[in-house]
C-alpha positions as CSV (number, residue, x, y, z in Angstrom):
1,M,64.3,75.0,138.7
2,E,65.5,77.5,136.1
3,R,63.5,77.9,132.9
4,K,64.8,76.0,130.0
5,R,66.3,78.0,127.1
6,P,65.1,77.7,123.5
7,F,66.4,74.6,121.8
8,V,67.1,76.1,118.4
9,R,69.0,79.1,119.4
10,Q,71.1,77.4,122.1
11,G,71.6,74.3,120.0
12,T,73.0,76.4,117.1
13,V,75.5,78.1,119.5
14,L,76.4,74.7,121.1
15,F,77.2,73.0,117.7
16,N,79.3,76.0,116.6
17,E,81.4,75.8,119.7
18,L,81.8,72.1,119.7
19,E,82.8,72.3,116.0
20,L,86.0,74.0,117.1
21,F,87.0,70.9,119.2
22,L,86.1,68.5,116.4
23,Q,88.2,70.5,113.8
24,F,91.2,70.5,116.1
25,G,90.9,66.8,116.7
26,C,90.5,66.1,113.0
27,K,93.6,68.1,112.1
28,L,95.7,66.2,114.7
29,F,94.4,62.9,113.4
30,L,95.3,63.8,109.8
31,F,98.7,64.9,111.0
32,V,99.6,61.6,112.6
33,L,98.2,59.6,109.7
34,V,100.4,61.6,107.2
35,W,103.4,61.2,109.5
36,K,102.9,57.5,109.8
37,L,102.6,57.2,106.0
38,T,105.9,59.0,105.5
39,R,107.6,56.4,107.8
40,L,106.3,53.5,105.8
41,K,108.4,52.0,103.1
42,K,106.7,52.0,99.7
43,E,106.6,48.2,99.5
44,E,105.1,48.0,103.0
45,F,102.2,50.3,102.1
46,H,101.4,48.4,98.9
47,V,101.4,45.0,100.7
48,N,99.5,45.9,103.8
49,G,97.6,49.1,102.9
50,F,96.2,51.1,105.8
51,K,96.6,48.2,108.2
52,K,100.1,49.5,108.8
53,L,98.7,52.9,109.9
54,F,96.8,51.2,112.7
55,A,99.5,48.7,113.7
56,P,100.8,48.8,117.3
57,V,104.0,50.9,117.7
58,D,107.2,49.1,118.6
59,M,108.8,51.8,120.8
60,T,112.1,49.9,121.3
61,V,113.4,50.9,117.9
62,G,113.7,54.2,115.9
63,K,114.1,57.8,117.2
64,P,112.7,58.1,120.7
65,W,111.0,61.4,120.2
66,E,109.3,60.2,117.0
67,D,107.9,57.1,118.7
68,I,106.7,59.3,121.5
69,V,105.0,61.8,119.3
70,I,103.4,59.2,117.0
71,F,102.0,57.4,120.1
72,T,101.0,60.6,121.9
73,V,99.1,62.5,119.2
74,P,96.3,59.8,118.8
75,M,96.1,59.5,122.5
76,L,95.8,63.3,122.9
77,I,92.9,63.3,120.4
78,G,91.4,60.5,122.4
79,N,91.7,62.4,125.6
80,I,90.0,65.4,124.0
81,A,87.1,63.0,123.1
82,Q,87.2,61.6,126.6
83,Q,87.0,65.1,128.1
84,L,84.1,65.8,125.8
85,Y,82.0,63.3,127.8
86,N,82.0,65.4,130.9
87,T,82.3,68.8,129.1
88,V,79.3,68.2,126.8
89,D,77.4,67.2,129.9
90,S,78.3,70.5,131.5
91,V,77.6,72.6,128.4
92,V,74.2,71.0,127.8
93,V,72.9,71.3,131.3
94,G,74.4,74.8,131.7
95,R,72.7,76.0,128.6
96,F,69.4,74.1,128.5
97,V,68.7,73.6,132.2
98,G,70.6,76.3,134.1
99,D,73.6,77.2,136.3
100,N,72.3,75.1,139.2
101,A,72.3,72.0,137.0
102,L,75.8,72.9,135.9
103,A,76.9,73.1,139.6
104,A,75.2,69.7,140.2
105,V,77.1,67.9,137.5
106,G,80.4,69.4,138.8
107,S,79.7,68.6,142.4
108,A,79.2,65.0,141.5
109,G,82.6,64.8,139.8
110,P,84.9,64.3,142.9
111,I,82.7,61.4,144.2
112,L,82.7,59.8,140.8
113,N,86.5,60.0,140.6
114,L,86.9,58.6,144.1
115,L,84.8,55.5,143.5
116,I,86.4,54.5,140.2
117,V,89.9,54.1,141.6
118,L,89.7,50.4,141.2
119,F,89.6,50.8,137.5
120,V,92.5,53.3,137.5
121,G,94.6,50.7,139.4
122,I,93.7,47.8,137.1
123,S,94.3,49.8,134.0
124,M,97.7,51.1,135.1
125,G,98.9,47.7,136.4
126,A,97.7,45.9,133.3
127,G,99.2,48.5,131.0
128,I,102.7,48.3,132.7
129,M,102.7,44.5,132.6
130,V,101.5,44.4,129.0
131,S,104.1,46.8,127.8
132,Q,107.0,45.0,129.5
133,Y,105.9,41.6,128.4
134,L,105.5,42.9,124.9
135,G,109.0,44.4,125.0
136,A,110.3,41.0,126.2
137,R,108.3,39.2,123.4
138,N,106.7,36.9,126.0
139,R,103.5,35.8,124.3
140,E,102.2,33.4,127.0
141,A,102.6,35.9,129.9
142,L,101.1,38.6,127.7
143,S,98.0,36.5,127.0
144,K,97.5,35.6,130.7
145,T,97.9,39.2,131.8
146,I,95.2,40.4,129.4
147,G,92.8,37.6,130.4
148,T,93.3,38.3,134.1
149,S,92.7,42.0,133.5
150,I,89.3,41.4,131.9
151,V,88.2,39.2,134.8
152,L,89.4,41.7,137.4
153,T,87.5,44.5,135.6
154,G,84.3,42.5,135.7
155,I,84.6,41.9,139.4
156,A,85.4,45.5,140.2
157,S,82.5,46.8,138.0
158,L,80.0,44.7,140.0
159,L,81.4,46.0,143.3
160,V,81.2,49.6,142.3
161,M,77.8,49.2,140.7
162,V,76.3,47.9,144.0
163,L,78.2,49.8,146.7
164,A,78.6,53.2,145.0
165,T,75.0,53.4,144.0
166,L,73.9,53.0,147.6
167,A,76.6,55.4,148.9
168,A,76.0,58.3,146.5
169,R,73.4,60.3,148.5
170,P,75.1,59.9,151.9
171,L,78.4,61.1,150.5
172,L,76.8,64.2,148.9
173,E,75.2,65.0,152.3
174,I,78.5,64.6,154.1
175,L,80.0,67.2,151.7
176,N,77.3,69.7,152.5
177,T,76.1,69.8,149.0
178,P,73.5,72.6,148.7
179,E,69.9,71.4,149.0
180,S,69.0,73.0,145.7
181,I,71.3,70.6,143.7
182,V,71.6,67.5,145.9
183,D,68.8,65.6,144.1
184,W,70.2,66.3,140.7
185,C,73.7,65.2,141.9
186,T,72.3,61.9,143.3
187,S,70.4,60.9,140.1
188,Y,73.4,61.8,138.0
189,L,75.7,59.6,140.0
190,R,73.4,56.6,140.4
191,I,72.8,56.3,136.6
192,L,76.6,56.5,135.9
193,F,77.3,53.9,138.6
194,I,74.6,51.5,137.3
195,G,76.2,51.7,133.9
196,V,79.7,51.7,135.2
197,A,80.8,48.5,133.4
198,G,81.0,50.3,130.0
199,M,83.3,53.0,131.4
200,A,85.4,50.4,133.3
201,F,86.0,48.1,130.4
202,Y,86.7,51.0,128.0
203,N,89.4,52.4,130.3
204,I,91.0,49.1,131.1
205,L,90.9,47.7,127.5
206,S,92.1,51.0,126.0
207,G,94.9,50.9,128.6
208,I,95.8,47.4,127.4
209,L,95.8,48.6,123.8
210,R,98.1,51.5,124.7
211,G,100.4,49.0,126.5
212,L,100.5,47.1,123.2
213,G,101.5,50.3,121.4
214,D,98.1,50.8,119.7
215,S,96.8,54.2,120.5
216,M,95.2,54.7,117.1
217,S,92.4,52.1,117.5
218,A,91.3,53.3,120.9
219,L,91.2,56.8,119.4
220,V,88.9,55.9,116.5
221,Y,86.5,54.0,118.8
222,L,86.4,56.9,121.3
223,L,85.7,59.4,118.6
224,V,82.7,57.4,117.5
225,A,81.4,57.1,121.1
226,S,82.0,60.9,121.7
227,G,79.9,61.8,118.7
228,L,77.1,59.5,119.9
229,N,77.4,61.1,123.4
230,I,76.9,64.6,122.0
231,V,73.8,63.5,119.9
232,L,72.3,61.7,122.9
233,D,72.9,64.6,125.3
234,L,71.0,66.9,123.0
235,L,68.2,64.4,122.4
236,F,67.7,63.4,126.1
237,V,68.1,66.9,127.6
238,A,67.2,69.5,125.0
239,K,64.5,67.5,123.2
240,L,63.1,65.1,125.8
241,G,63.7,67.3,128.9
242,M,65.4,64.6,131.0
243,G,67.7,67.1,132.7
244,V,70.7,65.9,134.6
245,S,69.6,62.3,134.3
246,G,69.7,62.6,130.6
247,V,73.3,63.5,130.3
248,A,74.3,60.7,132.7
249,L,72.3,58.2,130.6
250,A,73.9,59.5,127.4
251,T,77.4,59.1,128.8
252,A,76.8,55.6,130.1
253,I,75.5,54.4,126.7
254,A,78.4,56.0,124.8
255,Q,81.0,54.5,127.1
256,G,79.4,51.1,126.7
257,I,79.7,51.4,122.9
258,S,83.4,52.3,123.1
259,A,84.1,49.3,125.4
260,L,82.5,46.9,122.9
261,L,84.7,48.4,120.1
262,C,87.8,47.9,122.2
263,I,87.0,44.2,122.8
264,R,86.5,43.7,119.1
265,R,89.9,45.2,118.3
266,L,91.7,43.0,120.9
267,T,90.2,39.9,119.2
268,K,92.0,40.9,116.0
269,L,95.5,41.2,117.5
270,G,96.3,37.5,117.3
271,E,99.9,38.2,116.1
272,L,100.8,39.6,119.5
273,F,98.8,37.4,122.0
274,D,96.1,34.7,122.3
275,M,92.6,35.9,123.0
276,E,91.2,32.5,123.9
277,W,88.8,31.4,126.7
278,K,91.4,29.4,128.5
279,Y,93.2,32.7,129.2
280,I,90.1,34.6,130.3
281,R,90.4,33.7,134.0
282,L,92.2,34.8,137.1
283,F,95.8,33.7,137.1
284,K,97.1,34.2,140.6
285,Q,100.6,35.3,139.6
286,Y,99.4,37.9,137.1
287,A,96.5,39.1,139.2
288,S,98.9,39.8,142.1
289,G,101.3,41.6,139.7
290,I,98.5,43.8,138.3
291,I,97.3,44.6,141.9
292,R,100.9,45.2,143.1
293,L,101.6,47.7,140.3
294,G,98.1,49.1,140.1
295,V,97.2,49.7,143.7
296,P,99.7,52.6,144.1
297,S,98.2,54.3,141.0
298,G,94.7,53.6,142.3
299,V,95.7,55.0,145.7
300,T,97.2,58.1,144.0
301,Q,93.9,58.7,142.2
302,A,92.0,58.1,145.5
303,I,94.2,60.6,147.3
304,M,93.7,63.2,144.6
305,S,89.9,62.5,144.7
306,M,89.8,62.7,148.5
307,A,91.7,66.0,148.4
308,M,89.1,67.2,145.9
309,L,86.3,66.1,148.1
310,V,87.8,67.8,151.2
311,V,88.4,71.0,149.2
312,Q,85.0,70.7,147.6
313,S,83.5,71.1,151.1
314,L,85.4,74.4,151.4
315,T,84.3,75.4,147.8
316,N,80.7,74.7,148.7
317,S,80.9,77.2,151.6
318,F,81.4,80.1,149.0
319,G,77.9,79.5,147.5
320,E,76.5,78.3,144.2
321,L,78.1,80.9,142.0
322,F,81.6,79.9,143.1
323,I,80.7,76.2,142.8
324,A,79.6,76.8,139.2
325,A,82.8,78.8,138.5
326,N,84.9,75.9,139.9
327,V,83.1,73.5,137.6
328,I,83.9,75.7,134.6
329,V,87.5,76.0,135.6
330,M,87.9,72.3,136.1
331,R,86.4,71.6,132.7
332,V,88.8,74.0,131.0
333,D,91.6,72.5,133.2
334,G,90.7,69.1,131.9
335,F,91.5,70.2,128.4
336,A,94.6,72.0,129.5
337,M,95.9,68.9,131.3
338,M,95.3,66.6,128.4
339,P,98.8,67.0,126.7
340,N,100.4,66.4,130.1
341,F,98.4,63.2,130.8
342,S,98.9,62.1,127.2
343,F,102.7,62.5,127.4
344,G,102.7,60.8,130.8
345,T,100.8,57.8,129.5
346,A,103.0,57.6,126.4
347,M,106.1,57.6,128.6
348,T,104.7,54.8,130.7
349,T,104.3,52.6,127.5
350,Y,107.6,53.8,126.1
351,A,109.5,53.0,129.4
352,G,107.7,49.7,129.8
353,Q,108.5,48.4,126.4
354,N,112.2,49.5,126.6
355,V,112.7,48.2,130.1
356,G,111.2,44.9,129.0
357,A,113.8,44.9,126.2
358,G,116.6,45.9,128.6
359,E,117.2,49.3,126.8
360,Y,117.7,51.5,129.8
361,E,119.9,54.1,128.0
362,R,117.1,54.5,125.5
363,V,114.6,55.0,128.3
364,S,116.7,57.9,129.7
365,R,117.0,59.6,126.2
366,G,113.3,59.3,125.7
367,A,112.5,60.7,129.1
368,K,114.5,63.8,128.4
369,Q,113.0,64.3,125.0
370,G,109.5,63.6,126.2
371,T,109.7,66.0,129.1
372,F,110.9,68.9,126.9
373,M,108.1,68.2,124.4
374,A,105.5,68.1,127.1
375,M,106.8,71.4,128.7
376,G,106.7,73.2,125.3
377,T,103.2,72.0,124.6
378,S,102.0,73.1,128.0
379,A,103.6,76.5,127.6
380,A,101.8,77.0,124.3
381,I,98.5,76.0,125.9
382,V,99.0,78.5,128.8
383,G,99.4,81.3,126.2
384,L,96.2,80.2,124.5
385,I,94.3,80.1,127.8
386,L,95.4,83.6,128.7
387,L,94.5,85.0,125.2
388,F,91.2,83.2,124.6
389,G,90.1,82.0,128.1
390,R,87.0,84.1,128.2
391,H,85.7,82.6,125.0
392,L,86.2,79.1,126.6
393,M,84.2,80.2,129.7
394,K,81.3,81.4,127.5
395,I,80.9,77.9,126.2
396,F,79.5,76.9,129.5
397,T,77.4,79.9,130.6
398,N,76.1,83.3,129.4
399,T,76.3,84.8,132.9
400,P,78.9,87.6,132.7
401,E,79.8,87.5,136.5
402,L,80.4,83.8,136.2
403,V,82.6,84.1,133.1
404,T,84.7,86.8,134.8
405,L,85.1,84.8,138.1
406,S,86.0,81.7,136.2
407,M,88.7,83.5,134.1
408,Q,90.2,85.0,137.3
409,M,90.6,81.6,138.8
410,M,92.0,80.1,135.6
411,T,94.6,82.8,135.3
412,I,95.9,81.8,138.7
413,L,96.4,78.2,137.6
414,A,97.9,78.9,134.1
415,A,101.6,78.8,134.9
416,G,101.2,75.5,136.9
417,Y,100.6,73.4,133.8
418,V,104.2,73.6,132.7
419,A,105.1,72.2,136.2
420,V,102.6,69.4,135.8
421,A,104.2,68.5,132.5
422,V,107.4,67.6,134.3
423,T,105.5,65.6,137.0
424,Q,103.5,63.6,134.5
425,T,106.3,62.7,132.1
426,L,108.8,61.7,134.7
427,S,106.2,59.8,136.8
428,G,105.2,58.0,133.6
429,V,108.7,56.8,133.1
430,M,109.0,55.6,136.7
431,R,105.6,53.8,136.4
432,G,106.5,52.2,133.1
433,A,109.7,50.8,134.7
434,G,107.6,49.2,137.5
435,D,108.1,51.8,140.2
436,T,104.5,52.9,141.0
437,M,105.2,53.5,144.7
438,T,107.4,56.7,144.3
439,P,104.7,58.6,142.3
440,M,102.2,57.6,144.9
441,W,104.2,59.0,147.8
442,I,104.9,62.2,145.8
443,S,101.2,62.6,145.2
444,M,100.4,62.0,148.9
445,V,102.9,64.7,149.9
446,S,101.7,67.3,147.3
447,T,98.0,66.8,148.1
448,I,97.7,65.8,151.7
449,V,100.7,67.6,153.2
450,I,100.7,70.6,150.9
451,R,97.5,71.3,148.9
452,V,94.7,70.6,151.5
453,P,96.3,72.4,154.5
454,L,97.3,75.3,152.3
455,A,93.8,75.7,151.0
456,Y,92.2,75.8,154.4
457,G,95.0,77.8,155.9
458,L,95.1,80.5,153.3
459,V,91.4,80.9,153.3
460,Y,91.4,81.2,157.1
461,L,94.2,83.7,157.1
462,S,92.4,85.8,154.5
463,K,89.2,86.3,156.5
464,T,88.3,89.9,157.1
465,P,85.1,91.8,158.0
466,E,84.6,92.4,154.3
467,L,85.3,88.7,153.5
468,P,83.9,86.7,156.4
469,E,84.3,83.5,154.5
470,G,87.9,84.3,153.4
471,E,89.4,84.9,149.9
472,R,88.0,82.2,147.6
473,A,91.0,82.6,145.2
474,C,93.2,81.0,147.9
475,I,91.7,77.6,146.9
476,F,93.3,77.9,143.5
477,V,96.6,79.4,144.8
478,S,97.0,76.3,147.0
479,L,96.6,74.1,143.9
480,L,99.2,76.1,142.0
481,I,101.8,75.8,144.8
482,S,101.2,72.0,145.1
483,W,101.8,71.6,141.4
484,V,105.1,73.4,141.4
485,L,106.4,71.6,144.5
486,G,105.2,68.3,143.1
487,A,107.3,68.9,139.9
488,V,110.4,69.7,142.0
489,I,110.0,66.5,144.2
490,T,109.4,64.3,141.1
491,S,112.5,65.6,139.4
492,I,114.7,64.8,142.4
493,F,113.4,61.2,142.7
494,Y,113.7,60.6,139.0
495,K,117.4,61.6,139.1
496,R,118.1,59.3,142.0
497,G,117.4,56.5,139.6
498,K,115.9,53.8,141.9
499,W,113.2,53.2,139.4
500,R,115.7,51.4,137.2
501,K,115.6,48.4,139.6
502,K,111.8,47.9,139.6
503,A,111.2,45.9,136.4
504,I,108.8,43.0,136.8
505,L,110.9,40.8,134.5
């Protein structure tokens, strides 16, 4: 094990760098508050005060682009905070334990993603149904959908906690995880799976809040939990020397807190639905609807996670340095993808509410405006990555060779984020309308048919006496190609318009 680095010096550097993320989030938060204030009538503000600022957004009225921005910005800040969970884990173990610990946390990621697809499915299915029933002003159906979602989440949490905890080590061994990090990976995963209920309920309940048009409350709760996660990471790892297990425990506790806060918020939205015990049970009709709409999204996530696992095995063949570089790239990638995912989720809620209200022409206008905003945001982020990428890499490690390698791989991916913006926004529209199958098939094609064969094929073709394992950059080239082709395919299917016939109402 690598020697731990001094707490005071590394802690000061870490806080300075994390401060940049917090300042950015605070500025966005203030921006959306001011904007919402300007949209309130004077008498509304005097009567209801700040309650109006945190009220759910009715996306069936007003200018589409304004509704999308007002909804997206809080969610973007929330995604920054969500990404901080894993990023702070990586920063802390990378600086206080060593590069091998950083590789261990990253290698555990694909397995973690694979085994939480149940929650992705429930969250997506519930969010779609909630937004459409809200748009249709169907209080009874909305109440039963939310109650059913809570029960399904509890069942799925129990299954994952038992099965995934037992399967963690065997899966790591199948993936040829290096012996030097396999124990760390195992302990990290097992702690997260034992505490999976907090993560599950936060994701599902925040998805319900977004379906109701309330992205502000979930943001505030997640910011609180993120701050707690940072403090606990530093306490458990830097102060108490718990290593990789410490960051997993910190994340589990913080996610549990955010879930409790979401439950509290739902109990206060009685003007929209009824949060009573008679609705907290499995209603067959609504459970089947959530599963029908959510399974394709869960399968999509599973496919992406399986592709990551298959490619992870190829990544592992290039050694620990490249594994660590891949972890750093994926962490930066997580932040670069956040605007795309935020716009995609916003478009799902926007489309769901307007489809429920029968406003299809408004859906099309919003889709066009949302796509252009997402592309512009991604283009700006690409420019920032190319200019300041090395500084981002240095957050995770002080090893010059690792910083250089990570920046080279990130440069390959940079242009692909604009393509992903198109994929995410248009897929969000289709999902919100009730068509979750088309995005699933597109994901299958772009990952199974394009990305994985390309990764192995390009690496094989690049083998030379000087590079017996092949050119490692081919792994990222294959990802870039799959992103671009995925955007093209998504645009074609969106224009065909079959998603217009998929509403659940």
